[in-house]
C-alpha positions, 0 to 999 in steps of 0.5 A, a space after each residue: 539548478 546550476 548555470 546551464 550556459 556552460 554546457 554544450 547542446 550535446 551535454 544538455 541533451 544527455 542531461 535531458 535524457 538522464 532526467 527523463 529516464 529517472 522520471 520514468 523510473 520513479 513514475 513506474 516505481 510509484 505505480 508499482 507501490 500503489 499496486 502493492 498498497 491496493 493488494 495489502 488493502 485487500 488482504 487487510 480488509 479480508 482479515 478485518 472481516 475474518 476478525 469481525 466474524 470471529 468476534 461475532 462467534 465469540 459473543 454468540 458462544 459466551 451468550 449461549 454459555 451464560 444462558 446455560 448458567 455455565 459462566 458465573 
């Protein structure tokens, strides 16, 4: 950080307020992004469950076809 002794108390207060505002904005953005990640994680987990179910059904169908000797 630069030499702060050159600034007046009013300028320092303005800098403090600006930094506090930036801090609060960044903090809220992080919270918002964290929420978005949580929502994406739920979507991904649901898709993974659907994929696992589709794979299970696929295997069952192939096994049934093999039992009937339809697949050589």
